[in-house]
DRENPA-3360 file (N, C-alpha, C; in nm, 2 decimals, always signed):
BEGIN
1 = MFLSELNY = +0.06/-0.10/+0.01/-0.03/+0.01/-0.01/+0.08/+0.14/-0.04 ~ +0.16/+0.17/+0.11/+0.26/+0.25/+0.13/+0.43/+0.23/+0.04 ~ +0.42/+0.12/-0.01/+0.59/+0.05/-0.03/+0.60/+0.11/-0.19 ~ +0.54/+0.17/-0.25/+0.54/+0.30/-0.36/+0.66/+0.39/-0.33 ~ +0.64/+0.45/-0.19/+0.73/+0.54/-0.17/+0.86/+0.54/-0.07 ~ +0.91/+0.41/-0.16/+1.11/+0.41/-0.13/+1.12/+0.37/-0.20 ~ +1.26/+0.42/-0.23/+1.35/+0.40/-0.32/+1.36/+0.24/-0.32 ~ +1.43/+0.20/-0.51/+1.47/+0.07/-0.54/+1.54/+0.01/-0.39;
9 = QQRKIFLN = +1.65/+0.12/-0.33/+1.78/+0.04/-0.27/+1.67/+0.04/-0.12 ~ +1.53/+0.12/-0.09/+1.50/+0.09/+0.07/+1.35/-0.03/+0.02 ~ +1.32/-0.04/-0.08/+1.24/-0.12/-0.12/+1.34/-0.33/-0.09 ~ +1.50/-0.27/-0.16/+1.48/-0.43/-0.14/+1.56/-0.44/+0.02 ~ +1.57/-0.37/+0.05/+1.67/-0.39/+0.27/+1.53/-0.40/+0.33 ~ +1.40/-0.35/+0.23/+1.25/-0.40/+0.34/+1.24/-0.54/+0.36 ~ +1.24/-0.55/+0.16/+1.25/-0.74/+0.16/+1.29/-0.81/+0.25 ~ +1.36/-0.78/+0.27/+1.51/-0.86/+0.35/+1.45/-0.88/+0.52;
17 = LAKEILVA = +1.46/-0.70/+0.51/+1.32/-0.77/+0.70/+1.23/-0.82/+0.76 ~ +1.14/-0.80/+0.60/+1.01/-0.88/+0.61/+1.02/-1.03/+0.58 ~ +1.10/-1.10/+0.51/+1.17/-1.22/+0.52/+1.25/-1.24/+0.67 ~ +1.23/-1.19/+0.75/+1.38/-1.18/+0.87/+1.27/-1.26/+0.99 ~ +1.14/-1.16/+0.95/+1.01/-1.10/+1.06/+0.95/-1.24/+1.01 ~ +0.95/-1.35/+0.88/+0.86/-1.38/+0.84/+0.87/-1.52/+0.95 ~ +1.01/-1.55/+0.97/+1.07/-1.66/+1.03/+1.12/-1.65/+1.14 ~ +1.11/-1.54/+1.16/+1.09/-1.51/+1.40/+1.08/-1.63/+1.51;
25 = DDGVMDYQ = +0.96/-1.60/+1.39/+0.85/-1.66/+1.48/+0.91/-1.81/+1.52 ~ +0.92/-1.93/+1.39/+0.90/-2.05/+1.38/+1.05/-2.15/+1.30 ~ +1.06/-2.02/+1.27/+1.23/-2.05/+1.17/+1.18/-2.07/+1.00 ~ +1.06/-2.08/+0.99/+1.00/-2.14/+0.85/+0.91/-2.02/+0.82 ~ +0.93/-1.99/+0.67/+0.79/-1.90/+0.61/+0.69/-1.98/+0.52 ~ +0.62/-1.98/+0.62/+0.44/-2.05/+0.59/+0.44/-2.04/+0.47 ~ +0.35/-2.06/+0.38/+0.26/-2.03/+0.20/+0.18/-1.95/+0.22 ~ +0.10/-1.95/+0.35/+0.07/-1.75/+0.32/+0.18/-1.65/+0.39;
33 = EEKYLRAL = +0.23/-1.67/+0.43/+0.36/-1.59/+0.43/+0.40/-1.58/+0.35 ~ +0.46/-1.68/+0.21/+0.56/-1.66/+0.10/+0.41/-1.55/+0.01 ~ +0.31/-1.63/+0.01/+0.17/-1.56/-0.07/+0.21/-1.42/-0.04 ~ +0.20/-1.39/+0.06/+0.13/-1.19/+0.09/+0.28/-1.13/+0.08 ~ +0.41/-1.18/+0.08/+0.51/-1.16/+0.03/+0.54/-1.13/-0.11 ~ +0.56/-1.21/-0.16/+0.53/-1.25/-0.31/+0.46/-1.12/-0.41 ~ +0.32/-1.11/-0.32/+0.24/-1.02/-0.32/+0.30/-0.88/-0.32 ~ +0.36/-0.86/-0.25/+0.40/-0.72/-0.12/+0.57/-0.68/-0.35;
41 = CAEMSLSF = +0.61/-0.81/-0.29/+0.71/-0.77/-0.41/+0.69/-0.76/-0.51 ~ +0.56/-0.80/-0.57/+0.51/-0.75/-0.71/+0.50/-0.62/-0.67 ~ +0.44/-0.60/-0.61/+0.38/-0.41/-0.55/+0.51/-0.29/-0.60 ~ +0.68/-0.38/-0.48/+0.76/-0.29/-0.51/+0.85/-0.37/-0.65 ~ +0.78/-0.41/-0.76/+0.84/-0.47/-0.81/+0.93/-0.50/-0.89 ~ +0.98/-0.68/-0.77/+1.09/-0.69/-0.71/+1.10/-0.82/-0.77 ~ +1.20/-0.89/-0.75/+1.18/-1.08/-0.72/+1.23/-1.11/-0.58 ~ +1.14/-1.21/-0.59/+1.15/-1.29/-0.41/+1.26/-1.27/-0.37;
49 = HDELVVKK = +1.40/-1.32/-0.46/+1.54/-1.30/-0.37/+1.63/-1.16/-0.46 ~ +1.55/-1.02/-0.44/+1.57/-0.95/-0.46/+1.68/-0.85/-0.33 ~ +1.62/-0.92/-0.21/+1.69/-0.86/-0.09/+1.78/-0.77/-0.11 ~ +1.84/-0.70/+0.00/+1.96/-0.62/+0.03/+1.97/-0.60/+0.20 ~ +2.07/-0.65/+0.25/+2.15/-0.68/+0.40/+2.17/-0.57/+0.43 ~ +2.19/-0.50/+0.52/+2.26/-0.41/+0.57/+2.25/-0.39/+0.72 ~ +2.30/-0.39/+0.82/+2.34/-0.47/+0.93/+2.24/-0.31/+0.99 ~ +2.16/-0.37/+1.13/+2.06/-0.28/+1.19/+2.13/-0.18/+1.25;
57 = SELDNYFD = +2.23/-0.13/+1.24/+2.24/-0.07/+1.32/+2.28/+0.07/+1.19 ~ +2.27/+0.03/+1.08/+2.27/+0.13/+0.99/+2.14/+0.14/+0.93 ~ +2.06/+0.07/+0.92/+1.96/+0.13/+0.88/+1.87/+0.26/+0.82 ~ +1.92/+0.38/+0.96/+1.85/+0.51/+0.96/+1.97/+0.58/+0.92 ~ +2.04/+0.52/+0.82/+2.09/+0.57/+0.68/+2.01/+0.55/+0.59 ~ +1.97/+0.50/+0.53/+1.88/+0.40/+0.40/+1.75/+0.47/+0.47 ~ +1.64/+0.50/+0.58/+1.55/+0.55/+0.66/+1.54/+0.63/+0.71 ~ +1.60/+0.81/+0.68/+1.63/+0.90/+0.73/+1.52/+0.95/+0.73;
65 = KIELKKIV = +1.42/+0.95/+0.74/+1.31/+1.02/+0.78/+1.18/+0.96/+0.79 ~ +1.11/+1.03/+0.84/+1.02/+0.93/+0.99/+0.93/+0.94/+0.88 ~ +0.88/+0.96/+0.79/+0.73/+0.88/+0.67/+0.82/+0.75/+0.65 ~ +0.92/+0.78/+0.62/+0.98/+0.58/+0.62/+0.99/+0.52/+0.68 ~ +1.02/+0.55/+0.83/+1.05/+0.47/+0.92/+0.89/+0.42/+0.92 ~ +0.78/+0.52/+0.96/+0.65/+0.48/+0.98/+0.60/+0.37/+0.83 ~ +0.67/+0.35/+0.76/+0.59/+0.27/+0.65/+0.63/+0.19/+0.65 ~ +0.75/+0.15/+0.73/+0.81/+0.10/+0.71/+0.74/+0.02/+0.80;
73 = LIELVGLS = +0.73/+0.03/+0.94/+0.69/-0.01/+1.06/+0.52/-0.08/+1.06 ~ +0.45/+0.01/+0.96/+0.30/-0.01/+0.93/+0.35/-0.17/+0.80 ~ +0.39/-0.17/+0.74/+0.41/-0.25/+0.63/+0.45/-0.38/+0.70 ~ +0.57/-0.42/+0.75/+0.62/-0.52/+0.84/+0.52/-0.54/+0.97 ~ +0.42/-0.44/+1.01/+0.30/-0.55/+1.09/+0.20/-0.60/+1.05 ~ +0.19/-0.55/+0.93/+0.09/-0.58/+0.85/+0.14/-0.75/+0.79 ~ +0.21/-0.71/+0.73/+0.28/-0.88/+0.76/+0.34/-0.98/+0.83 ~ +0.36/-0.95/+0.94/+0.32/-1.01/+1.04/+0.22/-1.15/+1.07;
81 = FSNQK = +0.09/-1.04/+1.00/-0.03/-1.09/+1.07/-0.08/-1.17/+0.93 ~ -0.02/-1.16/+0.81/-0.03/-1.25/+0.71/-0.06/-1.40/+0.65 ~ -0.02/-1.50/+0.86/-0.09/-1.63/+0.82/-0.17/-1.65/+0.93 ~ -0.26/-1.53/+1.00/-0.33/-1.55/+1.06/-0.29/-1.65/+1.17 ~ -0.20/-1.64/+1.29/-0.18/-1.70/+1.36/-0.11/-1.61/+1.47;
% end
C-alpha cells in the first residue's frame, strides 16, 4: 500500500527485513506468509530474491525520514499477520 514511497534500495532492504520477520517465530516461512510477501514483491517491482542485507545499526542511514520509518513499520506489522496466527 505505501511501499511505492520507498526507493529501489529501500525496497530491497524492506524485503530482507520482511523475510527476517516472517521466520522470527518458528524459523520457517509458511505458504500464506510467502504468498503475501510475493504480492508485496510484485507491488515493489522486485523478485522474491532481490533483498539487500544491511546492518541493523545502519538502517537509519537508509530510512532517514520519519515517514519512511512509519511505512516500514506499518508494512512489517501487516506482514506479521499474514498467516493469521
